[in-house]
Steps between C-alpha positions, in 0.01 A plus 500: 500500500187292458410427139173443318593131476552490877154646554347250257671221689342615824157543343228237522393568141662400173674753281218465246238572767695809606523613137121464468452726804751748358321500164157545655594782734770659281757449775872433498575135580635580847175679592299210357695261724408708804136520394484128429647412839260741668202347320604146593488598867164676472164326540367426149828627356545189289161571343623850419810361329281254309285793381810694396617216276149456355489874423836467323362208298197703396719795400721272290189348339368846417833586333496175308830392659444122495854414609468717809156351576651151495791610719265661750276193506806301603570756772141471621516120497822502704356753745179300556698181554705676768201689646182296439301722735528779242305315230138610466218253449422660164784567256488874423704478181219308329257785556428723201452866545 
């Protein structure tokens, strides 16, 4: 039987990136792995994943969950280092509103 850890090992995203997708879309981790892999193969999919993590950051900010904001900023940093094409010219998390 294939396990969640096996699927994570075959995935091109980190566990933290998968957890951000799962959080954003209210999905089980295994479904988030499938969605993440799908998005990585899709044109502009990395930009979609970037937006998902930014949305999670904004939600954590709105809840006042500073620890989660910091954790998600690390996830975003790791993702952009691995997928520089996903980074926008303007940083959306600095926008108010």
